[in-house]
Each structure stands twice: as C-alpha cells, then as structure tokens.
All heavy atoms as an XYZ file, in Angstrom:
922
protein
N      23.946    259.847    182.572
C      23.442    258.706    181.839
C      22.385    259.160    180.831
O      22.263    258.564    179.789
C      22.870    257.688    182.815
C      22.563    256.359    182.205
S      24.000    255.405    181.681
C      24.579    254.800    183.228
N      21.685    260.215    181.157
C      20.631    260.695    180.245
C      21.204    261.119    178.907
O      20.623    260.858    177.856
C      19.887    261.860    180.897
C      18.680    262.303    180.104
C      17.906    263.363    180.826
O      17.637    263.192    182.022
O      17.587    264.380    180.185
N      22.383    261.746    178.908
C      23.012    262.136    177.661
C      23.382    260.933    176.806
O      23.235    260.949    175.602
N      23.875    259.866    177.447
C      24.214    258.633    176.732
C      22.962    258.022    176.123
O      22.986    257.538    175.001
C      24.880    257.604    177.657
C      26.243    258.015    178.125
C      27.232    257.947    176.979
C      28.596    258.313    177.475
N      29.549    258.535    176.403
N      21.867    258.039    176.854
C      20.613    257.492    176.353
C      20.146    258.257    175.127
O      19.762    257.680    174.125
C      19.539    257.515    177.448
C      18.165    256.991    177.067
C      18.245    255.554    176.575
C      17.230    257.088    178.251
N      20.252    259.584    175.175
C      19.845    260.403    174.024
C      20.718    260.081    172.821
O      20.246    259.962    171.705
C      19.927    261.876    174.365
C      18.655    262.436    174.931
C      18.642    263.955    174.864
N      19.749    264.536    175.609
C      19.747    264.776    176.912
N      18.696    264.477    177.618
N      20.787    265.324    177.491
N      22.039    259.938    173.038
C      22.944    259.621    171.941
C      22.629    258.257    171.354
O      22.557    258.100    170.140
C      24.396    259.662    172.433
C      25.385    259.475    171.304
O      25.204    260.012    170.222
N      26.408    258.692    171.555
N      22.419    257.262    172.190
C      22.090    255.915    171.702
C      20.763    255.941    170.966
O      20.614    255.300    169.943
C      22.041    254.921    172.856
C      23.407    254.597    173.408
S      23.335    253.475    174.789
C      22.615    252.054    174.018
N      19.822    256.685    171.483
C      18.495    256.753    170.840
C      18.611    257.381    169.461
O      17.966    256.939    168.531
C      17.528    257.554    171.725
N      19.452    258.395    169.330
C      19.575    259.037    168.021
C      20.280    258.135    167.005
O      20.079    258.278    165.815
C      20.337    260.354    168.157
O      21.690    260.123    168.481
N      21.089    257.195    167.472
C      21.830    256.316    166.576
C      21.052    255.038    166.268
O      20.994    254.590    165.148
C      23.200    255.949    167.191
C      24.065    257.216    167.301
C      23.917    254.887    166.364
C      25.324    257.022    168.111
N      20.425    254.425    167.278
C      19.896    253.085    167.128
C      18.380    252.932    167.190
O      17.835    252.023    166.632
C      20.493    252.151    168.180
C      21.978    252.023    168.040
C      22.838    252.552    168.964
C      22.517    251.369    166.941
C      24.193    252.433    168.825
C      23.871    251.237    166.782
C      24.707    251.769    167.730
O      26.050    251.657    167.587
N      17.713    253.771    167.949
C      16.289    253.597    168.122
C      15.565    254.895    167.812
O      16.166    255.959    167.833
C      15.946    253.104    169.553
C      16.449    254.100    170.606
C      16.491    251.720    169.794
C      16.108    253.722    172.022
N      14.296    254.786    167.561
C      13.562    255.983    167.195
C      13.139    256.821    168.396
O      13.011    258.019    168.293
C      12.355    255.613    166.348
O      11.502    254.758    167.053
N      12.932    256.170    169.554
C      12.507    256.902    170.757
C      13.199    256.347    171.990
O      13.403    255.148    172.099
C      11.007    256.795    170.905
C      10.265    257.438    169.758
C       8.768    257.478    169.966
N       8.288    256.722    171.075
C       7.160    256.033    171.053
N       6.393    256.036    169.981
N       6.750    255.354    172.109
N      13.529    257.248    172.927
C      14.187    256.830    174.161
C      13.348    255.867    174.978
O      13.887    255.052    175.728
C      14.514    258.056    175.009
C      15.536    258.963    174.394
C      15.773    260.216    175.208
O      15.547    260.176    176.434
O      16.170    261.215    174.618
N      12.010    255.962    174.862
C      11.167    255.126    175.702
C      11.040    253.680    175.195
O      10.254    252.905    175.709
C       9.787    255.762    175.870
C       9.018    255.904    174.568
O       9.593    255.661    173.495
O       7.839    256.260    174.631
N      11.837    253.293    174.184
C      11.803    251.929    173.687
C      12.763    250.993    174.403
O      12.718    249.795    174.225
C      12.103    251.899    172.180
C      11.013    252.559    171.366
C      11.307    252.570    169.883
O      12.473    252.348    169.479
O      10.368    252.797    169.105
N      13.677    251.570    175.236
C      14.606    250.725    175.975
C      14.486    251.008    177.463
O      13.967    252.038    177.894
C      16.066    250.935    175.528
C      16.524    252.370    175.772
C      16.244    250.529    174.070
C      18.006    252.572    175.535
N      14.989    250.044    178.251
C      14.998    250.202    179.698
C      16.243    249.548    180.266
O      16.911    248.764    179.594
C      13.727    249.588    180.310
C      13.546    248.131    180.026
C      12.178    247.594    180.426
O      11.380    248.371    180.969
O      11.933    246.402    180.203
N      16.554    249.882    181.492
C      17.687    249.305    182.210
C      19.038    249.552    181.502
O      19.878    248.661    181.453
C      17.498    247.803    182.439
C      16.237    247.501    183.202
O      15.875    248.241    184.123
N      15.540    246.451    182.828
N      19.206    250.745    180.976
C      20.479    251.093    180.349
C      21.548    251.173    181.421
O      21.411    251.910    182.387
C      20.362    252.437    179.609
C      21.642    252.956    178.971
C      22.061    252.054    177.819
C      21.429    254.381    178.481
N      22.628    250.375    181.247
C      23.686    250.322    182.266
C      25.057    250.279    181.607
O      25.260    249.535    180.641
C      23.560    249.054    183.100
S      22.068    248.908    184.026
N      25.982    251.028    182.162
C      27.371    250.903    181.795
C      27.864    249.598    182.415
O      27.704    249.375    183.609
C      28.207    252.065    182.331
C      29.721    251.958    182.187
C      30.123    251.957    180.720
C      30.401    253.087    182.953
N      28.449    248.721    181.622
C      28.912    247.426    182.157
C      30.399    247.192    181.959
O      31.026    246.462    182.709
C      28.140    246.281    181.484
C      26.658    246.242    181.801
C      26.383    246.028    183.294
N      27.093    244.891    183.839
C      26.738    243.614    183.731
N      25.631    243.299    183.105
N      27.467    242.652    184.259
N      31.025    247.808    180.935
C      32.437    247.564    180.665
C      33.110    248.869    180.240
O      32.537    249.661    179.501
C      32.617    246.550    179.527
C      32.240    245.151    179.899
C      30.932    244.723    179.781
C      33.198    244.244    180.364
C      30.563    243.428    180.135
C      32.844    242.948    180.706
C      31.528    242.545    180.587
O      31.174    241.270    180.929
N      34.355    249.031    180.704
C      35.241    250.086    180.256
C      36.543    249.382    179.872
O      37.101    248.645    180.680
C      35.510    251.134    181.350
C      36.485    252.216    180.868
C      34.228    251.753    181.860
N      37.014    249.595    178.642
C      38.245    248.940    178.220
C      39.299    249.957    177.801
O      38.967    251.059    177.351
C      38.013    247.948    177.057
O      37.505    248.647    175.933
C      37.072    246.833    177.472
N      40.553    249.548    177.929
C      41.684    250.360    177.520
C      42.567    249.532    176.595
O      42.829    248.353    176.862
C      42.535    250.788    178.734
C      41.847    251.655    179.776
C      42.766    251.823    180.999
C      41.481    252.994    179.192
N      43.034    250.191    175.516
C      43.929    249.545    174.577
C      44.916    250.580    174.065
O      44.515    251.669    173.626
C      43.149    248.953    173.419
C      44.034    248.326    172.354
C      43.212    247.823    171.204
N      44.087    247.219    170.201
C      43.759    247.064    168.931
N      42.578    247.466    168.512
N      44.603    246.510    168.107
N      46.191    250.257    174.118
C      47.230    251.167    173.600
C      47.556    250.746    172.179
O      47.995    249.622    171.929
C      48.463    251.080    174.473
C      49.508    252.070    174.121
C      50.638    252.021    175.119
N      51.765    252.753    174.595
C      53.010    252.545    174.963
N      53.282    251.632    175.860
N      53.976    253.245    174.430
N      47.329    251.646    171.223
C      47.585    251.340    169.824
C      47.880    252.622    169.049
O      47.300    253.666    169.324
C      46.396    250.581    169.188
O      46.734    250.183    167.850
C      45.129    251.389    169.184
N      48.802    252.533    168.130
C      49.150    253.635    167.245
C      49.474    254.923    168.016
O      49.053    256.021    167.652
C      48.038    253.894    166.226
C      47.785    252.698    165.320
C      46.650    252.958    164.374
C      46.386    251.700    163.557
N      45.214    251.814    162.712
N      50.196    254.769    169.106
C      50.644    255.922    169.880
C      49.589    256.566    170.753
O      49.810    257.657    171.287
N      48.443    255.938    170.919
C      47.387    256.510    171.755
C      46.742    255.425    172.609
O      46.890    254.235    172.327
C      46.330    257.211    170.916
C      45.561    256.286    170.005
C      44.564    257.037    169.116
O      44.808    258.220    168.793
O      43.555    256.447    168.762
N      46.087    255.848    173.640
C      45.315    254.915    174.477
C      43.849    255.103    174.131
O      43.291    256.207    174.244
C      45.542    255.176    175.972
C      47.022    254.894    176.314
C      44.616    254.302    176.819
C      47.393    255.172    177.725
N      43.236    254.020    173.681
C      41.824    254.048    173.308
C      40.998    253.517    174.467
O      41.254    252.436    174.991
C      41.584    253.212    172.051
C      42.272    253.826    170.865
C      41.911    253.154    169.598
N      42.653    253.765    168.503
C      42.673    253.295    167.291
N      41.978    252.212    166.992
N      43.373    253.888    166.361
N      40.006    254.283    174.840
C      39.101    253.930    175.936
C      37.713    253.749    175.346
O      37.233    254.630    174.632
C      39.114    255.047    176.970
C      38.281    254.796    178.168
C      38.475    255.893    179.208
O      39.507    256.539    179.275
N      37.468    256.107    180.016
N      37.091    252.616    175.633
C      35.749    252.356    175.131
C      34.810    252.043    176.284
O      35.204    251.383    177.246
C      35.746    251.146    174.154
C      36.453    251.477    172.865
O      36.053    252.381    172.151
N      37.505    250.752    172.579
N      33.590    252.506    176.141
C      32.526    252.258    177.119
C      31.497    251.348    176.468
O      31.083    251.595    175.327
C      31.859    253.559    177.549
C      32.796    254.545    178.194
C      33.462    255.509    177.444
C      33.009    254.489    179.558
C      34.325    256.408    178.043
C      33.864    255.385    180.168
C      34.521    256.334    179.411
O      35.380    257.230    180.018
N      31.081    250.298    177.170
C      30.095    249.362    176.648
C      28.852    249.396    177.537
O      28.928    249.076    178.729
C      30.678    247.944    176.602
C      31.828    247.829    175.646
C      33.123    248.151    176.046
C      31.630    247.395    174.344
C      34.195    248.043    175.142
C      32.693    247.279    173.452
C      33.955    247.609    173.871
O      35.011    247.513    172.982
N      27.740    249.791    176.935
C      26.476    249.877    177.631
C      25.566    248.724    177.182
O      25.627    248.314    176.034
C      25.771    251.199    177.311
C      26.453    252.397    177.888
C      27.521    252.991    177.244
C      26.023    252.923    179.102
C      28.153    254.106    177.790
C      26.648    254.029    179.647
C      27.725    254.615    178.978
N      24.747    248.250    178.097
C      23.777    247.212    177.786
C      22.400    247.721    178.203
O      22.280    248.510    179.144
C      24.087    245.915    178.541
C      25.335    245.238    178.032
C      26.600    245.696    178.353
C      25.236    244.123    177.222
C      27.745    245.090    177.869
C      26.368    243.497    176.726
C      27.625    243.979    177.059
N      21.367    247.313    177.484
C      19.992    247.718    177.796
C      19.042    246.628    177.329
O      19.418    245.722    176.583
C      19.659    249.031    177.104
N      17.808    246.720    177.761
C      16.758    245.811    177.319
C      15.757    246.581    176.478
O      15.440    247.743    176.770
C      16.010    245.228    178.525
C      16.902    244.415    179.407
O      17.768    243.694    178.939
N      16.706    244.539    180.715
N      15.267    245.914    175.435
C      14.144    246.480    174.699
C      12.876    246.282    175.515
O      12.698    245.223    176.120
C      13.959    245.773    173.360
C      14.954    246.098    172.255
C      14.659    245.239    171.031
C      14.877    247.570    171.882
N      12.037    247.258    175.534
C      10.766    247.092    176.236
C       9.886    246.083    175.512
O      10.014    245.880    174.291
C      10.048    248.429    176.383
C      10.732    249.330    177.364
C       9.905    250.565    177.628
C      10.569    251.405    178.703
N       9.828    252.638    178.955
N       9.006    245.480    176.250
C       8.062    244.492    175.714
C       7.297    245.094    174.538
O       6.836    246.225    174.590
C       7.089    244.066    176.818
C       6.276    242.864    176.469
C       7.081    241.568    176.466
O       8.050    241.471    177.228
O       6.742    240.694    175.673
N       7.201    244.340    173.457
C       6.417    244.767    172.306
C       7.168    245.631    171.303
O       6.608    246.020    170.274
N       8.431    245.941    171.580
C       9.214    246.743    170.649
C       9.868    245.806    169.643
O      10.484    244.812    169.998
C      10.307    247.565    171.383
C       9.672    248.480    172.432
C      11.167    248.340    170.401
C       8.726    249.511    171.885
N       9.735    246.117    168.380
C      10.316    245.294    167.323
C      11.822    245.411    167.262
O      12.416    246.312    167.842
N      12.454    244.521    166.541
C      13.900    244.499    166.428
C      14.443    245.129    165.175
O      15.573    244.882    164.805
N      13.675    245.956    164.501
C      14.148    246.613    163.269
C      14.746    247.960    163.634
O      14.055    248.841    164.129
C      12.991    246.789    162.291
C      12.362    245.491    161.850
C      13.358    244.583    161.109
O      14.135    245.090    160.295
O      13.320    243.372    161.369
N      16.042    248.125    163.373
C      16.731    249.356    163.712
C      17.428    249.923    162.490
O      17.831    249.181    161.601
C      17.796    249.116    164.784
C      17.233    248.571    166.059
C      17.425    247.247    166.397
C      16.524    249.370    166.931
C      16.913    246.728    167.577
C      16.016    248.880    168.105
C      16.228    247.549    168.426
N      17.622    251.204    162.503
C      18.428    251.870    161.490
C      19.603    252.507    162.240
O      19.456    252.999    163.347
C      17.655    252.978    160.788
S      16.292    252.330    159.820
N      20.787    252.472    161.616
C      21.960    253.037    162.269
C      22.937    253.591    161.259
O      23.119    253.003    160.192
C      22.653    251.963    163.113
O      23.883    252.436    163.598
N      23.595    254.676    161.621
C      24.670    255.198    160.794
C      26.017    254.764    161.367
O      27.059    255.230    160.964
C      24.606    256.724    160.697
C      24.669    257.410    162.029
O      24.820    256.758    163.079
N      24.530    258.720    162.044
N      25.999    253.824    162.318
C      27.199    253.365    162.997
C      27.607    251.953    162.577
O      28.409    251.317    163.236
C      26.968    253.364    164.524
C      26.696    254.730    165.099
C      27.934    255.617    165.156
O      29.043    255.070    165.374
O      27.794    256.823    164.951
N      27.066    251.433    161.503
C      27.402    250.083    161.054
C      26.173    249.199    161.027
O      25.045    249.669    161.050
N      26.394    247.892    160.991
C      25.306    246.928    160.966
C      24.569    246.973    162.284
O      25.154    246.882    163.344
C      25.830    245.490    160.709
C      26.522    245.417    159.356
C      24.687    244.479    160.798
C      27.260    244.112    159.132
N      23.281    247.070    162.215
C      22.452    247.108    163.423
C      21.332    246.096    163.243
O      20.289    246.405    162.640
C      21.905    248.506    163.638
S      21.125    248.726    165.241
N      21.573    244.888    163.693
C      20.560    243.845    163.587
C      20.812    242.806    164.664
O      21.871    242.778    165.288
C      20.561    243.193    162.197
C      21.767    242.322    161.911
C      21.613    241.638    160.562
C      22.230    240.271    160.616
N      21.986    239.470    159.448
N      19.832    241.950    164.894
C      19.965    240.881    165.864
C      20.742    239.732    165.264
O      20.544    239.365    164.107
C      18.587    240.392    166.301
C      17.818    241.410    167.075
C      16.727    242.094    166.629
C      18.092    241.888    168.380
N      16.314    242.967    167.595
C      17.124    242.861    168.683
C      19.067    241.600    169.327
C      17.098    243.537    169.891
C      19.032    242.280    170.530
C      18.056    243.213    170.813
N      21.624    239.133    166.074
C      22.366    237.940    165.682
C      22.120    236.861    166.718
O      22.080    237.156    167.919
C      23.870    238.225    165.631
C      24.298    239.150    164.546
C      24.404    240.512    164.761
C      24.566    238.649    163.282
C      24.792    241.363    163.748
C      24.972    239.505    162.262
C      25.072    240.858    162.490
N      21.999    235.608    166.310
C      21.919    234.525    167.286
C      23.204    234.482    168.103
O      24.294    234.773    167.579
C      21.778    233.267    166.426
C      21.310    233.742    165.097
C      21.868    235.135    164.931
N      23.101    234.144    169.391
C      24.299    234.094    170.249
C      25.369    233.182    169.663
O      26.563    233.468    169.787
C      23.929    233.612    171.656
C      23.088    234.584    172.491
C      22.753    233.964    173.840
C      23.804    235.904    172.660
N      24.948    232.120    168.982
C      25.915    231.177    168.415
C      26.751    231.791    167.294
O      27.812    231.281    166.944
C      25.200    229.929    167.910
O      24.284    230.295    166.895
N      26.323    232.914    166.715
C      27.034    233.561    165.625
C      27.912    234.730    166.052
O      28.764    235.178    165.284
C      26.043    234.078    164.569
C      25.306    233.011    163.813
C      24.357    233.600    162.782
O      24.522    234.788    162.411
O      23.452    232.880    162.374
N      27.722    235.218    167.249
C      28.404    236.448    167.664
C      29.913    236.321    167.604
O      30.585    237.227    167.131
C      27.935    236.882    169.067
C      26.479    237.329    168.992
C      28.801    237.999    169.615
C      25.869    237.708    170.299
N      30.466    235.217    168.054
C      31.936    235.054    168.092
C      32.550    235.095    166.698
O      33.719    235.439    166.561
C      32.304    233.753    168.799
N      31.799    234.778    165.670
C      32.352    234.764    164.308
C      32.255    236.119    163.603
O      32.771    236.267    162.502
C      31.655    233.687    163.472
O      30.303    234.026    163.271
N      31.619    237.096    164.206
C      31.467    238.408    163.589
C      32.766    239.214    163.674
O      33.523    239.099    164.630
C      30.347    239.202    164.270
C      28.959    238.598    164.205
C      27.989    239.423    165.048
C      28.476    238.522    162.756
N      32.993    240.038    162.653
C      34.147    240.937    162.691
C      33.840    242.083    163.627
O      32.766    242.703    163.551
C      34.405    241.470    161.286
C      35.651    242.306    161.201
C      35.926    242.812    159.789
O      35.612    242.085    158.825
O      36.438    243.932    159.672
N      34.774    242.358    164.558
C      34.590    243.447    165.512
C      35.942    243.875    166.045
O      36.915    243.133    165.915
C      33.623    243.051    166.624
C      34.076    241.914    167.500
S      32.865    241.454    168.763
C      31.742    240.437    167.829
N      36.029    245.041    166.658
C      37.288    245.498    167.237
C      37.811    244.519    168.293
O      37.053    243.775    168.913
C      36.926    246.849    167.854
C      35.730    247.309    167.114
C      34.974    246.048    166.763
N      39.131    244.577    168.506
C      39.825    243.678    169.414
C      39.138    243.593    170.796
O      38.790    242.520    171.254
C      41.282    244.129    169.565
C      42.132    243.219    170.402
C      42.700    242.098    169.857
C      42.366    243.507    171.742
C      43.499    241.251    170.629
C      43.155    242.667    172.521
C      43.716    241.538    171.956
N      38.951    244.733    171.441
C      38.383    244.703    172.799
C      36.914    244.258    172.780
O      36.466    243.593    173.719
C      38.517    246.062    173.503
O      37.916    247.086    172.700
C      39.964    246.394    173.780
N      36.173    244.600    171.740
C      34.760    244.226    171.681
C      34.573    242.718    171.712
O      33.676    242.202    172.372
C      34.116    244.789    170.405
O      34.158    246.180    170.400
N      35.412    241.993    170.975
C      35.316    240.529    170.940
C      35.472    239.950    172.347
O      34.728    239.067    172.757
C      36.369    239.958    170.000
C      36.133    238.522    169.623
C      37.023    238.161    168.463
C      36.440    237.503    167.295
N      35.149    237.619    166.825
N      36.404    240.485    173.132
C      36.637    239.987    174.485
C      35.516    240.416    175.435
O      35.148    239.666    176.345
C      38.005    240.435    174.987
C      39.107    239.642    174.371
C      39.764    240.088    173.227
C      39.476    238.400    174.884
C      40.752    239.336    172.628
C      40.473    237.630    174.290
C      41.108    238.114    173.175
O      42.095    237.357    172.568
N      34.974    241.614    175.239
C      33.842    242.059    176.059
C      32.659    241.122    175.854
O      32.034    240.657    176.827
C      33.451    243.516    175.758
C      32.071    243.856    176.329
C      34.504    244.477    176.302
N      32.331    240.821    174.609
C      31.208    239.937    174.324
C      31.439    238.557    174.926
O      30.551    237.982    175.566
C      30.959    239.827    172.795
C      30.520    241.171    172.221
C      29.960    238.721    172.470
C      29.213    241.715    172.780
N      32.640    238.023    174.756
C      32.968    236.702    175.315
C      32.832    236.707    176.838
O      32.222    235.818    177.420
C      34.394    236.324    174.921
C      34.848    234.988    175.481
C      36.290    234.685    175.078
O      36.577    234.664    173.872
O      37.110    234.497    176.005
N      33.368    237.738    177.486
C      33.302    237.822    178.949
C      31.841    237.983    179.418
O      31.411    237.349    180.368
C      34.133    238.987    179.464
C      34.216    239.068    180.939
N      33.299    239.740    181.693
C      35.113    238.525    181.818
C      33.620    239.634    182.989
N      34.703    238.897    183.072
N      31.111    238.839    178.726
C      29.711    239.065    179.092
C      28.903    237.775    179.011
O      28.139    237.457    179.906
C      29.088    240.140    178.214
C      27.645    240.407    178.544
C      27.305    241.173    179.670
C      26.611    239.897    177.767
C      25.985    241.421    179.990
C      25.287    240.133    178.099
C      24.986    240.891    179.205
O      23.678    241.110    179.525
N      29.061    237.010    177.925
C      28.287    235.790    177.741
C      28.683    234.718    178.762
O      27.841    233.940    179.190
C      28.451    235.265    176.327
C      27.817    236.112    175.242
C      28.157    235.574    173.856
C      26.305    236.237    175.414
N      29.964    234.692    179.165
C      30.424    233.667    180.099
C      30.269    234.050    181.558
O      30.115    233.177    182.412
C      31.908    233.330    179.834
C      32.088    232.593    178.527
O      31.230    231.851    178.101
N      33.195    232.849    177.865
N      30.343    235.346    181.867
C      30.360    235.764    183.267
C      29.495    237.002    183.556
O      28.707    237.004    184.471
C      31.792    236.025    183.694
C      31.948    236.335    185.152
C      33.402    236.455    185.550
O      34.285    235.899    184.856
O      33.659    237.119    186.573
N      29.700    238.049    182.785
C      29.055    239.333    183.067
C      27.533    239.298    183.032
O      26.871    240.052    183.751
N      26.984    238.424    182.197
C      25.532    238.311    182.069
C      24.866    237.967    183.390
O      23.741    238.362    183.654
C      25.211    237.243    181.012
C      23.743    237.039    180.773
C      23.012    237.944    180.004
C      23.068    235.944    181.299
C      21.662    237.763    179.790
C      21.716    235.758    181.079
C      21.021    236.667    180.324
O      19.684    236.496    180.115
N      25.582    237.231    184.245
C      25.042    236.752    185.512
C      25.297    237.682    186.681
O      25.040    237.326    187.821
C      25.619    235.372    185.820
C      25.241    234.358    184.772
O      24.076    234.247    184.393
N      26.201    233.625    184.273
N      25.855    238.874    186.424
C      26.159    239.818    187.493
C      25.608    241.193    187.152
O      25.135    241.435    186.051
C      27.678    239.948    187.720
O      28.230    240.738    186.658
C      28.366    238.593    187.779
N      25.729    242.108    188.110
C      25.392    243.507    187.888
C      26.643    244.380    187.986
O      26.541    245.587    188.090
C      24.366    243.979    188.920
C      23.006    243.359    188.695
O      22.591    243.192    187.553
N      22.338    242.987    189.764
N      27.807    243.762    187.948
C      29.077    244.462    188.120
C      29.429    245.281    186.887
O      29.016    244.977    185.781
C      30.216    243.472    188.394
C      30.139    242.763    189.722
S      30.163    243.851    191.143
C      31.703    244.719    190.918
N      30.246    246.289    187.129
C      30.925    246.998    186.047
C      32.335    246.415    186.013
O      32.966    246.207    187.050
C      30.975    248.518    186.297
C      29.559    249.095    186.293
C      31.845    249.206    185.256
C      29.489    250.566    186.655
N      32.835    246.146    184.816
C      34.160    245.543    184.640
C      35.090    246.495    183.919
O      34.665    247.188    182.983
C      34.063    244.255    183.828
C      33.294    243.162    184.515
C      31.934    242.997    184.288
C      33.905    242.290    185.410
C      31.213    242.010    184.916
C      33.191    241.287    186.035
C      31.848    241.147    185.806
O      31.132    240.161    186.429
N      36.332    246.516    184.355
C      37.390    247.212    183.634
C      38.214    246.183    182.905
O      38.494    245.098    183.447
N      38.579    246.472    181.664
C      39.385    245.551    180.897
C      40.575    246.254    180.272
O      40.427    247.347    179.721
N      41.751    245.635    180.379
C      42.966    246.177    179.797
C      43.512    245.180    178.784
O      43.716    244.010    179.112
C      44.027    246.476    180.887
C      45.317    246.978    180.256
C      43.487    247.480    181.892
N      43.709    245.650    177.560
C      44.260    244.800    176.508
C      45.772    244.713    176.677
O      46.440    245.725    176.862
C      43.919    245.378    175.137
N      46.283    243.470    176.631
C      47.723    243.277    176.794
C      48.420    242.816    175.506
O      49.576    242.406    175.524
C      48.020    242.291    177.927
C      47.597    240.860    177.623
O      47.140    240.573    176.495
O      47.702    240.016    178.524
N      47.712    242.865    174.394
C      48.277    242.466    173.115
C      47.864    241.068    172.681
O      47.871    240.751    171.501
N      47.522    240.221    173.649
C      47.085    238.863    173.354
C      45.637    238.619    173.758
O      44.974    237.757    173.213
C      47.986    237.861    174.075
C      49.427    237.915    173.643
C      50.259    236.948    174.415
C      51.733    237.133    174.017
N      52.618    236.392    174.905
N      45.177    239.361    174.750
C      43.834    239.196    175.290
C      43.453    240.474    176.036
O      44.236    241.417    176.093
C      43.784    237.980    176.206
C      44.674    238.120    177.432
C      44.752    236.861    178.256
C      45.667    236.958    179.422
N      47.009    237.439    179.186
N      42.272    240.480    176.606
C      41.842    241.566    177.484
C      41.655    240.963    178.871
O      40.949    239.943    179.017
C      40.542    242.243    176.993
C      40.095    243.311    177.983
C      40.750    242.852    175.606
N      42.291    241.561    179.857
C      42.190    241.088    181.244
C      41.133    241.930    181.948
O      41.259    243.165    181.998
C      43.548    241.184    181.948
C      43.445    240.726    183.400
C      44.616    240.395    181.194
N      40.113    241.270    182.494
C      39.016    241.971    183.147
C      39.103    241.866    184.662
O      39.552    240.865    185.197
C      37.655    241.361    182.703
C      37.345    241.621    181.267
C      37.580    240.643    180.307
C      36.815    242.834    180.867
C      37.309    240.861    178.991
C      36.526    243.068    179.528
C      36.782    242.081    178.588
N      38.654    242.915    185.312
C      38.527    242.919    186.760
C      37.235    243.646    187.133
O      36.811    244.570    186.431
C      39.745    243.585    187.456
O      39.664    243.413    188.856
C      39.824    245.052    187.107
N      36.606    243.183    188.203
C      35.397    243.859    188.684
C      35.780    245.227    189.230
O      36.860    245.405    189.805
C      34.731    243.024    189.789
C      34.149    241.734    189.318
C      33.432    240.966    190.418
O      33.460    241.400    191.592
O      32.865    239.916    190.091
N      34.896    246.176    189.061
C      35.115    247.531    189.559
C      34.023    247.842    190.601
O      33.033    248.484    190.268
C      35.077    248.544    188.407
C      36.195    248.361    187.404
S      36.036    249.439    185.956
C      35.945    251.063    186.660
N      34.240    247.414    191.855
C      33.221    247.690    192.871
C      33.206    249.168    193.229
O      34.230    249.876    193.090
C      33.687    246.842    194.052
C      35.164    246.704    193.868
C      35.395    246.698    192.384
N      32.062    249.619    193.634
C      31.930    251.010    194.093
C      32.317    251.049    195.547
O      31.867    250.217    196.353
C      30.507    251.500    193.906
C      30.351    252.966    194.158
C      29.020    253.520    193.715
O      28.331    252.862    192.921
O      28.667    254.606    194.177
N      33.174    252.006    195.926
C      33.551    252.121    197.343
C      33.807    253.565    197.685
O      33.871    254.424    196.834
C      34.784    251.254    197.673
C      36.005    251.562    196.864
C      36.963    252.451    197.342
C      36.227    250.960    195.637
C      38.093    252.706    196.598
C      37.346    251.219    194.879
C      38.292    252.103    195.365
C-alpha cells in the first residue's frame, strides 16, 4: 500500500502526509478491444486543514458537488463504481469486485477468508 500512496502523492498531492485512511475499495474487470482491463479504485480522506487545490498530470483534479458527479464524463466502469459507492459502498468497509457485462457493472462483496 505504501507504493500506491507514493504514486498517488506524486500525481495528486504535494506530500503523503496530507491524506489518511487510504483504502482499496473496488477492483473492476472489463473486456474490450481484445484485452481484459483491470482497474483499482482507492479512496482516502484529506487530513483536517488541508486545502482542496491539487495539480495533476492525470486529467481534471478538482472537487465536484455530489449532485454533479453522475453527469461527468468518465470511463464505463468508473461511472458504476461512483454510483455504487454513493448508494452502498460509502456505508461499508468492504472491498467490492465488479465485472462489466456490456450493459452495467455487477458488484459483489469480496470478504477476506
């Protein structure tokens, strides 16, 4: 996880100590153009007193009101991850696996055993 934190810090924030509770929450699979694409979605909290101004070489990096998120352009699986997180995932600590079936992404909890 430390390597992921360093990578995220180099892309989105100026210092690693500006975020806390970094957690892997979603892993999605999508078959497209002859390959299987696997994406990992991490969530974190900004520490108290940290501003919301970020610089990124990975696209737009800014805060959006929750009411606007669904209207933003984003990859197929990302749209479903955000929808699932806002409706269900936000209230749990689970990691979810999602498989795209061409019409939607089907999520299942991934318990540790």
